N, C-alpha and C positions, 0 to 999 in steps of 0.2 A: 498452550496448545500450539503446535507448529502451524506456520502459515502455509496455506494451500492456494496456488494460483497458476500462472503460466498459460495465458491465452485460452481461457475456457469459454465455451459458448454459454448462452443463457441457460440452455437445457442442462449442461454440465454443472453450472452453478446451483441450479435448483436441486438437482440430484444430490450434489454434495451436501446441501443443507438437510435434506431428508435422511441422509445416511449417518447423521450424528457428527459430521465433521464441520460443524458451524464455527464461525469466527465470532465468539460471544464477548470478547474483551473490548471495551471501549476506552479510548484515551482522548481527552479533550485538551486542546492547546489554544493559546491566544496568539494571533498573528496580526501584523500591521495591515493597513489597507493595501499597501504596495505588495506585500507578500500574498495577500488574498487575490489580487489582480493577476499576479504571476502564476499562482496555482490554478486559477480559472482558465488562463491561457493554455497552460499545460494540459489541463483536462480536455479542453476543446480540441486541441491539436492531436491528442493521443486517443481520444474516445474512450478514456478510462475513467473510473470513478475516483473521487477524492481518496477513498480508502486505498485503492490500488496504487495510486501515485505515492501516497504517504508510506505504504508498506515497502514499495520499491526504494524510496528515499532512505528509509530506516535500514533496509537490507544493504544498500550501498554504503551508508555511513558506518554500519557495523563492520562490513568487510574492510573498509579503509582503516578503521581503528585497530582491528586485529592485525592487519599488515604493519601498521605503524608500531605497535607494541611488541611484535614478534621479531623485530630487527635487533 
């Protein structure tokens, strides 16, 4: 399922869930204490959820990989 986001309000998020565009897939990862502290700082500064930050990180990593391998 494609990822849906980009600065949605809480009402938009709830509406998205009820329209069948839910984000149902869960990925679990293990991170170090330092990585967790860094993630918590990012979340606090950005006012985003862990999921939002991780989706953005995955999106950025994927973009860089595509650019790297398309050269």
